[in-house]
N, C-alpha and C positions, 0 to 999 in steps of 0.2 A: 458532415461527420467524417472523421478520419480513423481508420482501423490500424492498430500497430500490433504486429505479431510479437509474442514473447515466448520464451521457452516454457513458461508455466501456463500459458493460455494466450489471451490477447486483451487489449484495451481499446475502447472506443472513445475518442475525444469528441464530445458533442458540443462543447462551448470553449472558446479560447480567445481571450482578449489580452490586452497589456496589463490588466489588473487581476484576472482570475482565470482558472481553467476548471471545467467540469468533465469528468470522464467516468466510464463504467469499466471496472476490472472484471474479467471473466477468468477465474482461476479454477483449473481442473483439480478434481479430488486427488489428494496425496501430494500435490505440488506446492511449492512455497516460493515466495519472493526472496530477494537478498535480505540478509541482516544489514541494515543501512541506516544512515541518518542524512539529514539535509542541513546545510549551513544556513540557508535563508528561507527555503520553501516551507510554508506553513500549510498544513492540510487537515481536513476533517473527513473521516470515512464513516459510512453507514452500510450495513449489510442489507441487501435487497432480497436475496434469495440464497438458500443453502446455509452452511455453517462454516466458520473459520476459527482458527486460533490466532489471536493477535498477541504477539510478544511486544511489550512497550517498556522502555526504560523509565524507571521512576526517578524521583529527585535524589535518591542515594546512589544512582548508577546501576541498579539491579534490574535485570529483565524480569518483568512480571507477565505471566501468560494468562490470558482471559479468553474463554470460549465466547464467540459472538454468533448471534442468530438474527433473522430478519427483524429490522427495527432498531437493533443495537447500534450505537454510534460512539466514536471516540475522536477527540482532538489529538493530533500529533504535532506538537510544537517543534520548531527548528532545534537541531542539536540532539534530539532524543533518538536513540537507536530503536529500531522497530523491524518486525517481520510479520508477514501474513502467511498462514498455512491453511490450505483448503481441507476441511474435514470431509466435506462433500463438494460436488461442483457448486461454485457459488458466484454470485454477482455482487460487487461492492461498488457503491457510489463513492467517488472521491471528488471533493471540491478543494482547490488549493490556490495558492498564489502562483503566478505563471512561470516560475523557474524550473521548467521540466528537466533540464540537464543537471540540476543540483542534486546529485546522488553520490554519496560516499559509501561504497560497499565495504563491509567488514568481513562477511562470509557470503559465498554464493555457490549453489549447487551446479551452476552451469558455466563455471570458469570465468566469470566476469569480474571477480574481485582481484585486487593486486596481490 
């Protein structure tokens, strides 16, 4: 297992192959990830603990916000802008294709967007 510190919490990569990656995101209450999209990376998220707000771009290009709780899950296809915001401390399971560096940031609270 590999732990990666992030400004919003941390992630633990528990499975990594040339075909898929499994990780757990630990997001602190009130913090959020970048508004971002992936060119190639295809991911699926499931809330394990806590609550979060997922903003996910729909087919018309609009960001739609959905509150998510334990057991809720969503597919995030390549090209769709998205952002996760922790309503409470939360753990999110993420399973994706292996392109971990495929992140295009549109907005970021921590100065990482262009």
